[in-house]
C-alpha positions in Angstrom: 86.1 185.1 76.9 89.0 186.7 79.0 88.7 190.5 80.1 91.5 191.5 78.2 91.3 195.0 80.1 91.1 193.5 83.6 93.8 191.8 83.1 96.1 194.4 82.2 94.8 196.8 84.9 95.8 193.8 87.0 99.2 194.4 85.7 99.3 197.9 86.1 97.9 197.7 89.6 101.2 195.3 90.7 103.3 198.0 88.6 102.6 200.9 90.5 104.8 200.5 93.5 107.8 199.9 90.9 107.0 202.8 88.5 104.0 201.7 86.1 104.9 202.4 82.2 102.2 204.1 80.5 102.3 201.9 77.4 99.9 199.5 77.0 100.9 196.3 78.1 100.6 193.3 75.6 98.8 190.1 76.8 100.8 186.8 75.9 100.7 183.3 77.7 97.5 184.4 79.6 95.7 184.7 76.0 97.2 181.2 75.0 96.0 179.7 78.4 92.7 180.9 77.8 92.5 179.6 74.2 93.4 176.0 75.6 91.3 176.2 78.4 88.1 178.2 77.1 86.3 178.9 80.4 87.0 182.5 80.3 88.8 182.6 83.7 90.0 186.2 83.9 91.6 185.8 87.3 93.4 182.5 86.4 94.5 184.5 83.4 95.8 187.3 85.2 97.6 185.4 87.5 99.5 183.5 84.7 100.2 187.4 83.3 101.6 188.3 86.5 103.6 185.4 86.7 105.0 186.0 83.3 105.8 189.5 84.1 107.9 188.3 86.9 109.9 186.3 84.7 110.1 189.3 82.1 111.8 191.3 85.1 114.2 188.5 85.9 115.4 187.5 82.6 113.8 189.8 79.7 112.4 193.4 79.3 109.3 194.2 81.5 106.0 195.0 79.8 104.2 196.4 82.7 107.2 198.6 84.9 109.5 201.6 83.3 112.3 200.6 81.8 116.1 201.9 83.3 115.6 200.1 86.6 118.5 199.1 88.8 119.1 195.3 88.2 118.1 194.8 92.2 115.1 196.7 91.6 114.1 194.4 88.6 114.8 191.5 90.7 112.7 192.8 93.6 109.4 193.7 91.3 110.1 190.4 89.6 109.7 188.5 92.7 106.6 190.6 93.7 105.0 189.9 90.5 105.7 186.1 90.6 104.2 186.0 94.4 101.3 187.9 93.3 100.5 185.3 90.6 101.3 182.4 92.4 99.0 183.5 95.2 96.0 183.8 93.1 96.5 180.0 91.7 97.5 178.9 95.4 94.4 180.4 96.8 92.1 178.1 94.8 93.9 175.0 96.3 95.2 174.1 93.0 98.4 172.2 94.2 99.5 170.6 90.9 99.5 173.9 89.1 101.6 175.5 91.2 103.8 172.4 91.5 103.7 172.9 87.4 104.5 176.6 87.4 107.3 176.3 90.1 109.2 173.7 87.8 108.6 176.1 84.8 110.5 178.8 86.4 112.9 176.5 87.7 113.4 175.4 84.4 113.4 179.0 82.5 116.2 179.6 85.5 118.6 176.9 84.6 118.2 177.8 80.8 119.2 181.3 81.7 122.0 180.1 83.6 123.6 178.6 80.3 122.6 181.4 77.9 119.9 179.2 76.2 118.0 180.8 73.2 114.7 182.6 74.4 112.8 180.5 72.3 113.6 177.7 74.6 111.9 179.2 77.4 109.0 180.2 75.3 108.5 176.5 74.2 108.1 175.7 78.2 105.7 178.3 78.6 103.5 177.3 75.9 103.9 173.6 77.5 103.3 174.9 80.9 100.1 176.8 79.6 99.1 173.3 78.2 99.6 171.4 81.2 97.4 173.9 83.2 94.6 174.1 81.0 94.7 169.9 80.7 95.2 170.2 84.7 91.5 171.8 84.6 90.0 169.2 82.3 91.2 166.1 84.3 94.7 165.2 83.7 97.1 163.7 86.3 100.2 166.0 87.5 102.6 163.1 86.2 101.0 164.0 82.6 101.3 167.8 82.8 104.9 167.4 84.0 106.3 164.9 81.5 108.4 167.2 79.4 109.8 168.8 82.5 110.4 165.3 83.9 112.1 164.4 80.5 114.5 167.7 80.7 115.6 167.0 84.2 116.2 163.1 83.9 118.4 164.1 80.9 120.5 166.9 82.5 121.0 164.4 85.4 122.8 161.9 82.6 124.4 164.7 81.4 122.8 164.5 77.7 122.3 167.3 75.9 118.5 168.4 75.7 116.6 169.5 72.9 114.2 171.7 74.3 111.7 172.6 71.6 111.8 169.0 70.1 111.0 167.5 73.6 108.1 170.2 74.0 106.5 169.3 71.2 107.0 165.2 71.7 105.4 166.3 74.9 102.2 167.9 73.9 100.1 165.3 72.3 100.1 163.5 76.0 98.2 166.7 77.3 95.2 166.1 75.3 94.2 169.4 75.0 90.5 170.2 73.3 92.5 172.6 70.8 96.0 171.1 70.1 96.6 173.0 67.5 96.6 176.1 69.7 99.6 174.8 71.4 101.1 173.5 68.1 101.0 176.6 66.7 102.8 178.5 69.6 105.6 175.6 69.3 106.1 176.7 65.9 106.4 180.1 66.8 109.3 179.3 69.4 111.1 177.2 66.7 110.5 180.5 63.9 112.1 182.5 66.6 115.0 180.2 67.3 115.4 180.1 63.1 115.6 183.6 63.1 117.8 184.5 65.7 121.5 185.0 64.4 122.8 183.5 68.1 121.8 182.2 71.0 120.8 185.4 73.6 121.3 185.4 77.3 121.0 188.0 80.1 118.7 191.2 79.4 116.6 191.3 75.8 113.2 190.9 74.6 
């Protein structure tokens, strides 16, 4: 099992330079990664949560830093968290994982630029967690990047993209030991999209 306290502590330590929040940090994608991977790799889960915190600081609402920061301050903090998490994974020599996470962040950046639902981002985050677990089980980079390849190809063609449907179609390709947990995360993204009155863009939770 991942040490959740240690993961939260790593987020708090990174946030100190930017005004750490006193509120408990609720973990998210590191937990799903652990459920799919099952190795109890606390450092890897910490890296995932650091990268996710960087994403939140750029596009949504931070869990680890005090609210109300200026936009430039949030972007700087986001870059710091992202780089810190990515460095932990890069230090292991896992180039395929670094590449997958880079594609995740690029895809989320595009979705934010077009004002897509945050549920689409969540589906891609879930897909990437499945991809990281699959890589550690021996899957190829081509296999785990299938969903991102499909999205890129559709954009090049100028086709409309159903991000959540593409993520769901790609899930079986990962060959996960516990695919139901990934499917549940994709179901949650669909439920979030259905519950939203309108797609959200910019800052927010």
